[in-house]
C-alpha positions as CSV (number, residue, x, y, z in Angstrom):
1,M,-68.4,-147.7,62.9
2,A,-69.3,-144.7,60.7
3,T,-71.8,-142.1,61.8
4,S,-73.2,-139.2,59.7
5,R,-75.3,-136.2,60.4
6,L,-76.6,-133.3,58.2
7,I,-76.5,-129.8,59.8
8,P,-78.0,-126.7,58.3
9,M,-75.7,-123.7,58.9
10,H,-77.6,-120.4,59.5
11,K,-76.4,-116.9,59.6
12,N,-75.5,-115.9,63.1
13,K,-77.1,-112.8,64.7
14,G,-74.8,-109.8,64.5
15,K,-72.5,-111.4,61.9
16,S,-72.4,-111.0,58.1
17,I,-72.9,-114.0,55.8
18,A,-69.3,-113.7,54.7
19,K,-68.0,-113.8,58.3
20,C,-70.2,-116.8,59.2
21,L,-69.0,-118.7,56.1
22,A,-65.4,-117.8,56.9
23,D,-65.7,-119.0,60.5
24,R,-67.3,-122.4,59.5
25,T,-64.9,-123.2,56.6
26,D,-61.8,-122.0,58.5
27,Y,-62.6,-124.4,61.3
28,A,-63.1,-127.2,58.9
29,K,-59.8,-126.4,57.0
30,N,-57.8,-126.0,60.2
31,S,-54.2,-127.0,59.3
32,E,-53.6,-128.5,62.7
33,K,-56.5,-130.8,62.2
34,T,-56.0,-131.6,58.5
35,N,-52.2,-132.2,58.6
36,A,-51.5,-128.8,57.0
37,G,-54.3,-129.1,54.5
38,E,-53.2,-132.5,53.2
39,Y,-56.6,-134.0,53.9
40,V,-58.8,-131.2,52.3
41,S,-60.4,-131.8,48.9
42,S,-63.1,-129.9,47.0
43,Y,-65.5,-129.8,44.2
44,E,-66.2,-126.8,41.9
45,C,-64.4,-124.5,44.3
46,D,-60.9,-123.7,45.7
47,P,-60.5,-124.5,49.4
48,R,-58.4,-121.4,49.8
49,T,-61.1,-119.1,48.6
50,V,-64.2,-121.2,49.3
51,Q,-66.1,-118.6,51.4
52,G,-65.6,-115.9,48.7
53,E,-66.9,-118.3,46.0
54,F,-69.9,-119.2,48.0
55,M,-70.7,-115.5,48.6
56,L,-70.4,-114.7,44.8
57,S,-72.9,-117.5,44.0
58,K,-75.4,-116.0,46.6
59,R,-75.2,-112.6,45.1
60,A,-75.7,-114.1,41.6
61,Y,-78.8,-116.0,43.0
62,L,-80.3,-112.7,44.3
63,D,-79.7,-111.0,41.0
64,I,-81.2,-113.9,39.0
65,T,-84.2,-114.7,41.2
66,G,-84.7,-111.6,43.3
67,R,-85.7,-114.0,46.2
68,T,-84.6,-113.4,49.8
69,Q,-85.3,-115.4,53.0
70,E,-85.6,-114.1,56.5
71,S,-83.9,-117.2,58.0
72,D,-81.5,-118.1,55.2
73,V,-79.4,-121.3,55.3
74,I,-76.0,-120.2,54.0
75,A,-74.5,-123.7,53.8
76,Y,-74.9,-127.3,55.0
77,Q,-72.5,-129.5,56.8
78,I,-72.3,-133.3,56.8
79,R,-70.2,-134.8,59.6
80,Q,-69.0,-138.3,58.9
81,S,-67.0,-140.1,61.7
82,F,-65.3,-143.5,61.8
83,R,-64.4,-145.9,64.5
84,P,-60.8,-145.5,65.8
85,G,-58.2,-147.5,64.0
86,E,-60.6,-148.6,61.2
87,I,-59.7,-146.2,58.4
88,T,-56.9,-144.1,57.0
89,P,-57.2,-140.3,56.5
90,E,-56.8,-140.7,52.8
91,L,-59.7,-143.2,52.5
92,A,-61.9,-141.2,54.9
93,N,-61.5,-138.1,52.7
94,K,-62.2,-140.1,49.6
95,L,-65.4,-141.5,51.1
96,G,-66.4,-138.1,52.3
97,Y,-66.0,-136.8,48.7
98,E,-68.1,-139.7,47.4
99,L,-70.8,-139.1,50.0
100,A,-71.0,-135.4,49.1
101,M,-71.1,-136.0,45.4
102,N,-73.9,-138.6,45.7
103,F,-76.0,-136.5,48.1
104,T,-75.7,-133.2,46.2
105,K,-75.8,-135.0,42.8
106,G,-72.9,-132.8,41.7
107,K,-75.2,-129.6,41.8
108,H,-73.5,-127.8,44.7
109,A,-69.9,-126.9,45.3
110,F,-68.3,-128.4,48.5
111,I,-65.2,-129.0,50.5
112,V,-64.2,-132.1,52.4
113,A,-61.9,-131.6,55.4
114,T,-60.8,-134.7,57.2
115,H,-59.7,-134.2,60.8
116,V,-57.0,-136.4,62.3
117,D,-56.5,-134.7,65.6
118,K,-58.8,-137.1,67.5
119,A,-58.7,-140.8,68.0
120,H,-61.7,-141.1,65.6
121,I,-61.0,-139.8,62.1
122,H,-63.8,-137.7,60.9
123,S,-64.7,-135.4,58.0
124,H,-66.5,-132.1,57.8
125,I,-68.2,-131.8,54.5
126,I,-69.5,-128.3,53.8
127,F,-71.6,-127.7,50.7
128,N,-73.0,-124.4,49.3
129,S,-76.8,-124.0,49.8
130,T,-76.8,-122.2,46.4
131,S,-76.6,-124.4,43.3
132,L,-73.8,-124.1,40.8
133,D,-76.0,-122.4,38.3
134,C,-77.2,-119.9,41.0
135,T,-80.9,-120.4,40.2
136,R,-82.0,-122.4,43.2
137,K,-81.2,-123.4,46.8
138,F,-80.8,-126.8,48.3
139,R,-84.2,-127.9,49.8
140,N,-83.6,-129.6,53.2
141,F,-86.3,-132.2,52.7
142,W,-88.0,-134.3,55.4
143,G,-85.8,-137.3,56.1
144,S,-82.7,-135.8,54.7
145,T,-80.6,-136.9,57.6
146,S,-81.8,-140.5,57.1
147,A,-80.9,-140.2,53.4
148,V,-77.4,-139.1,54.3
149,R,-77.1,-142.0,56.7
150,K,-78.2,-144.5,54.1
151,L,-75.7,-143.2,51.5
152,S,-73.0,-143.2,54.1
153,D,-73.8,-146.7,55.2
154,R,-73.8,-148.0,51.7
155,I,-70.5,-146.4,50.9
156,C,-69.0,-147.7,54.1
157,L,-70.2,-151.3,53.6
158,E,-68.9,-151.2,50.0
159,N,-65.5,-150.4,51.5
160,G,-65.7,-153.0,54.3
161,L,-66.2,-150.5,57.1
162,S,-68.6,-151.0,60.0
163,I,-71.8,-148.9,60.6
164,V,-73.9,-148.1,63.6
165,E,-76.8,-150.5,64.2
166,N,-79.4,-148.1,65.6
167,P,-78.1,-144.5,65.1
168,K,-79.7,-142.1,67.6
169,P,-79.4,-138.3,67.9
170,S,-77.1,-137.3,70.7
171,R,-76.8,-134.0,72.6
172,G,-73.2,-134.7,73.4
173,H,-70.2,-134.5,71.1
174,Y,-70.6,-136.9,68.2
175,G,-67.1,-138.3,68.8
176,K,-68.0,-139.1,72.4
177,W,-71.2,-140.8,71.3
178,L,-69.2,-142.9,68.8
179,G,-66.7,-143.9,71.5
180,D,-69.5,-144.9,73.9
181,K,-71.0,-147.3,71.4
182,K,-69.9,-150.8,72.5
183,S,-68.5,-153.0,69.7
184,L,-67.4,-156.6,69.3
185,N,-64.0,-157.4,70.8
186,H,-61.4,-159.4,68.9
187,S,-62.3,-162.7,70.6
188,D,-66.0,-162.3,69.5
189,K,-64.9,-161.8,65.9
190,I,-62.6,-164.8,66.0
191,R,-65.4,-167.0,67.5
192,M,-67.8,-165.9,64.7
193,S,-65.1,-166.5,62.1
194,I,-64.5,-170.0,63.4
195,D,-68.2,-170.8,63.3
196,S,-68.4,-169.5,59.7
197,T,-65.4,-171.5,58.7
198,L,-66.8,-174.7,60.3
199,Q,-69.9,-174.3,58.1
200,K,-67.7,-174.8,55.1
201,K,-67.1,-178.4,56.3
202,P,-63.3,-178.6,56.3
203,Q,-62.1,-182.2,56.1
204,T,-59.0,-181.7,58.2
205,F,-57.7,-179.4,61.0
206,E,-55.1,-178.2,58.6
207,E,-57.7,-177.3,56.0
208,F,-59.6,-175.4,58.8
209,L,-56.5,-173.3,59.6
210,H,-56.0,-172.6,55.9
211,L,-59.6,-171.3,55.6
212,M,-59.0,-169.1,58.6
213,E,-56.0,-167.6,56.9
214,L,-58.2,-166.9,53.8
215,A,-60.6,-165.2,56.2
216,G,-57.8,-162.7,57.0
217,Y,-56.2,-164.2,60.1
218,E,-52.5,-164.8,60.7
219,I,-51.9,-168.2,62.3
220,K,-49.3,-168.7,65.0
221,R,-48.5,-172.4,65.0
222,G,-46.9,-174.5,67.8
223,K,-48.0,-176.0,71.0
224,H,-50.7,-173.2,71.5
225,I,-52.2,-172.1,68.2
226,G,-53.2,-168.4,68.0
227,F,-55.0,-166.1,65.6
228,K,-54.4,-162.5,64.8
229,S,-56.2,-160.2,62.4
230,A,-54.9,-156.9,61.0
231,E,-56.7,-155.0,63.8
232,Q,-55.2,-157.0,66.6
233,G,-52.0,-156.2,68.5
234,K,-51.3,-159.7,69.6
235,F,-52.3,-163.3,68.9
236,I,-55.3,-164.8,70.7
237,R,-55.1,-168.5,71.5
238,F,-57.8,-171.2,71.3
239,R,-57.9,-171.6,75.0
240,S,-58.7,-167.9,75.5
241,L,-61.9,-168.1,73.4
242,G,-63.9,-170.0,76.0
243,K,-66.1,-173.1,76.0
244,G,-66.7,-174.7,72.7
245,Y,-63.7,-173.2,71.1
246,S,-60.7,-175.2,72.4
247,Q,-58.5,-176.9,69.8
248,E,-59.8,-180.3,70.9
249,E,-63.4,-179.3,70.5
250,I,-62.8,-177.8,67.1
251,Q,-61.0,-181.0,66.0
252,S,-63.9,-183.1,67.3
253,I,-66.3,-181.1,65.2
254,I,-64.2,-181.5,62.1
255,S,-63.9,-185.3,62.6
256,G,-67.6,-185.6,63.1
257,K,-67.5,-186.6,66.7
258,A,-69.2,-183.4,67.9
259,I,-71.9,-181.2,66.4
260,P,-71.2,-177.5,65.6
261,R,-73.0,-175.0,67.9
262,E,-75.6,-174.0,65.3
263,Q,-76.8,-177.5,64.8
264,N,-76.7,-178.5,68.5
265,S,-78.9,-175.7,69.8
266,S,-82.6,-174.9,70.0
267,K,-84.5,-172.5,67.7
268,Q,-83.1,-169.6,69.6
269,N,-79.5,-170.7,68.7
270,Y,-76.3,-168.7,68.4
271,R,-76.7,-168.1,64.7
272,K,-80.2,-166.9,64.8
273,S,-79.9,-164.8,68.0
274,I,-76.9,-162.9,66.8
275,N,-77.5,-159.4,65.4
276,L,-77.5,-159.6,61.6
277,L,-75.8,-156.3,61.1
278,V,-72.8,-157.4,63.3
279,D,-72.8,-160.8,61.6
280,I,-72.8,-159.5,58.1
281,Q,-70.1,-157.0,58.9
282,V,-67.9,-159.7,60.3
283,K,-68.5,-161.6,57.1
284,I,-67.2,-158.5,55.2
285,N,-64.1,-158.3,57.4
286,E,-63.4,-162.0,56.8
287,G,-63.4,-161.1,53.1
288,K,-60.5,-158.7,53.6
289,G,-58.1,-161.6,53.4
290,A,-56.8,-163.5,50.4
291,G,-60.2,-164.9,49.5
292,Y,-61.9,-161.4,49.3
293,E,-61.7,-161.1,45.5
294,Q,-63.5,-164.4,44.9
295,W,-66.0,-163.6,47.7
296,A,-66.8,-160.2,46.2
297,K,-67.6,-161.8,42.8
298,I,-70.3,-163.9,44.5
299,Y,-72.0,-161.1,46.4
300,N,-72.9,-157.6,45.2
301,L,-71.9,-155.2,48.1
302,K,-74.3,-152.5,46.9
303,Q,-77.2,-154.9,47.1
304,M,-76.1,-156.0,50.6
305,A,-76.0,-152.3,51.7
306,Q,-79.6,-151.9,50.5
307,T,-80.6,-155.1,52.3
308,I,-79.1,-153.9,55.6
309,N,-80.9,-150.6,55.4
310,F,-84.2,-152.5,54.8
311,L,-83.5,-154.8,57.8
312,R,-82.7,-151.8,60.0
313,E,-85.7,-149.7,58.9
314,N,-88.1,-152.6,59.5
315,D,-86.6,-153.8,62.8
316,L,-85.5,-157.1,61.4
317,L,-81.9,-157.3,62.5
318,D,-82.6,-160.5,64.4
319,Y,-82.7,-163.5,62.1
320,S,-85.5,-165.2,63.9
321,N,-87.6,-162.0,63.5
322,L,-86.7,-161.9,59.8
323,E,-87.6,-165.5,59.3
324,E,-90.9,-165.2,61.2
325,R,-91.9,-162.1,59.3
326,A,-91.1,-163.7,56.0
327,E,-93.3,-166.7,56.8
328,E,-96.1,-164.5,58.1
329,I,-96.3,-162.2,55.1
330,T,-95.9,-165.2,52.7
331,G,-98.8,-167.0,54.5
332,N,-101.0,-163.9,54.4
333,F,-100.2,-163.3,50.7
334,E,-101.1,-166.9,49.8
335,R,-104.4,-166.7,51.7
336,L,-105.3,-163.4,50.0
337,N,-104.3,-164.8,46.7
338,A,-106.5,-167.9,47.3
339,E,-109.4,-165.6,48.2
340,I,-109.0,-163.6,45.0
341,K,-108.8,-166.8,42.9
342,S,-111.9,-168.2,44.7
343,A,-113.8,-165.0,43.9
344,E,-112.6,-165.1,40.3
345,K,-113.7,-168.7,40.0
346,R,-117.2,-167.9,41.4
347,M,-117.5,-164.8,39.1
348,G,-116.7,-167.1,36.1
349,E,-119.4,-169.6,37.3
350,I,-122.0,-166.8,37.6
351,Q,-121.2,-165.5,34.1
352,V,-121.6,-169.0,32.7
353,L,-124.8,-169.6,34.7
354,R,-126.3,-166.2,33.5
355,T,-125.6,-167.2,29.9
356,H,-127.3,-170.6,30.4
357,I,-130.3,-168.9,32.0
358,I,-130.6,-166.4,29.2
359,N,-130.2,-169.2,26.6
360,Y,-132.8,-171.3,28.4
361,M,-135.4,-168.6,28.4
362,K,-134.8,-167.8,24.7
363,T,-135.1,-171.4,23.7
364,K,-137.8,-172.6,26.1
365,D,-140.7,-172.2,23.7
366,I,-138.8,-173.8,20.8
367,Y,-138.1,-176.9,22.9
368,T,-141.8,-177.1,24.0
369,D,-142.8,-177.1,20.3
370,Y,-140.1,-179.7,19.5
371,R,-141.5,-181.9,22.2
372,K,-145.1,-181.4,20.9
373,A,-143.9,-182.3,17.4
374,G,-142.8,-185.7,18.8
375,Y,-139.2,-184.8,18.6
376,S,-139.4,-184.5,14.8
377,K,-136.2,-184.9,12.9
378,N,-137.1,-182.2,10.5
379,F,-138.0,-179.8,13.4
380,Y,-134.6,-180.6,15.0
381,E,-132.7,-179.9,11.8
382,E,-134.5,-176.5,11.5
383,Y,-133.8,-175.4,15.1
384,E,-130.7,-177.4,15.8
385,S,-128.6,-174.5,17.2
386,E,-131.4,-173.4,19.6
387,L,-132.1,-176.9,20.8
388,I,-128.3,-177.5,21.5
389,L,-128.2,-174.3,23.6
390,H,-131.3,-175.4,25.4
391,K,-129.9,-178.9,26.2
392,A,-126.6,-177.4,27.4
393,A,-128.5,-175.1,29.8
394,K,-130.5,-178.0,31.2
395,T,-127.3,-180.0,31.7
396,A,-125.7,-177.1,33.6
397,F,-128.8,-176.7,35.8
398,D,-128.8,-180.5,36.6
399,E,-125.1,-180.2,37.6
400,L,-126.0,-177.5,40.2
401,G,-128.1,-180.1,42.0
402,T,-130.8,-177.6,43.0
403,K,-134.5,-177.6,42.0
404,K,-134.9,-173.8,42.1
405,L,-132.6,-171.7,39.9
406,P,-131.3,-168.3,41.3
407,T,-132.8,-165.3,39.7
408,M,-130.9,-163.0,37.4
409,K,-131.2,-160.2,39.9
410,S,-129.6,-162.3,42.7
411,L,-126.8,-163.4,40.4
412,H,-126.2,-159.8,39.3
413,G,-126.1,-158.7,43.0
414,E,-123.7,-161.5,44.0
415,Y,-121.4,-160.8,41.0
416,A,-121.3,-157.0,41.9
417,E,-120.3,-157.9,45.5
418,L,-117.6,-160.3,44.4
419,L,-116.3,-157.7,41.9
420,S,-116.2,-155.0,44.6
421,A,-114.5,-157.3,47.1
422,K,-111.9,-158.4,44.4
423,K,-111.0,-154.8,43.6
424,K,-110.4,-153.9,47.2
425,A,-108.5,-157.2,47.8
426,Y,-106.4,-156.5,44.7
427,V,-105.2,-153.2,46.1
428,I,-104.0,-155.0,49.2
429,Y,-102.6,-157.8,47.0
430,K,-100.3,-155.5,45.1
431,S,-99.0,-153.8,48.2
432,M,-98.6,-157.1,50.0
433,K,-96.9,-158.7,47.0
434,K,-94.4,-155.8,46.9
435,D,-93.7,-156.2,50.7
436,M,-93.3,-159.9,50.4
437,Q,-90.9,-159.6,47.5
438,E,-88.8,-157.1,49.4
439,I,-88.6,-159.2,52.6
440,L,-88.0,-162.4,50.7
441,R,-85.3,-160.7,48.7
442,A,-83.7,-159.4,51.9
443,K,-83.9,-162.9,53.5
444,E,-82.4,-164.4,50.3
445,N,-79.5,-162.0,50.5
446,V,-79.0,-162.6,54.2
447,D,-79.0,-166.4,53.7
448,R,-76.6,-166.1,50.8
449,I,-74.1,-163.9,52.7
450,L,-74.3,-166.0,55.9
451,E,-74.5,-169.3,54.0
452,L,-77.6,-170.4,55.9
453,K,-79.0,-172.0,52.8
454,E,-76.0,-174.4,52.6
455,E,-76.5,-175.2,56.3
456,Q,-80.2,-176.0,55.7
457,K,-79.4,-178.1,52.7
458,G,-76.9,-180.1,54.8
459,K,-79.6,-180.7,57.4
460,E,-82.1,-181.9,54.8
461,K,-79.6,-184.3,53.4
462,T,-78.9,-185.7,56.8
463,Q,-82.6,-186.2,57.4
464,E,-83.0,-187.9,54.1
465,A,-80.1,-190.3,54.9
466,R,-81.9,-191.3,58.1
């Protein structure tokens, strides 16, 4: 699992800036840690003279701007660490370079030194606090560490690497913190892959095994069938996976004699109780097999990375929480929308009623004269438009079913109150609509990647058949 951290590098008391830069960059470039410099890359600087180049840019900055700072940050370091055995040094260095380029937007020189002397491969990314044009310094904004993590997570997910569910600051060595984080074992991953494969409704046991191969597993056939991924040292047999995962139980599910775990449990079932971050990452790992190319066409990994960040930031990594929150916000939005529509309808009615009252008052005397004239045809032809408006007003009043009409003042007051309430509700409406769209988009993405929609469709078809 990849972890990342942004560290401002200040000038140490009693040391020059040049000495401080040399100490930090020399440690990062250490030949014993980087395989004699093989895993050191750079942007807009030479790793061999990086401290001197950083110093020249700072002198140019002082000459151009004349600005000095009492507590100056001379450089920044990003540490990016990976789970043991998950990545090669070459890829780690490449991803570190991509992370640095994305975070600095190519405006600051940097080096990426990947260390391979520990069980966990990790990179030290050091970038100059002074920009390439020497006119400004990097501003360590509020939430910068979170921004680094999001970028790192997205890059790792795009490359099929795991990330930490709930990263927390640690006072210990970041490598120790990484190692202490408990992860899924190989049996857990195989069980989850079996569940995912069974959702694809294989018709035969042989088809099931073929789908497991496409998911990236090598199959050992014979009396005791076993599975082995690229990460495993040895095969794991069916009988080692526990209850519900024996060969006989799997064959019963395929033949229709038994119901898969997800369909045979309560609302808090296996699928919904499992952590979505773990589940999605297992899905990615399944894609590392022969079926990966086709799978990648179906789902955009960048979009999935954004979805995972949204789920984690909003504490929605449990599917049941995500589902409940989506239902809650959709219900609230629909109720608010109904209230706004109701207010708009009433405002329309008031406008029409006010028009009829005005028309009635304007034509009242004309209608009285028309009646006194014995409903004369000539009188009607002369005042036809006024009499039509008067009749329309009376019809509208009759439809109200009330003997006493509201006053113009009361209608004006009611309209003003409705308009004020609508404006306030619309502010909430826009915010709530955005929140609803985000969570529904996230749920749609989760359902798509975990194929929950197909599972639901299957349930609906079964219910219809009954």
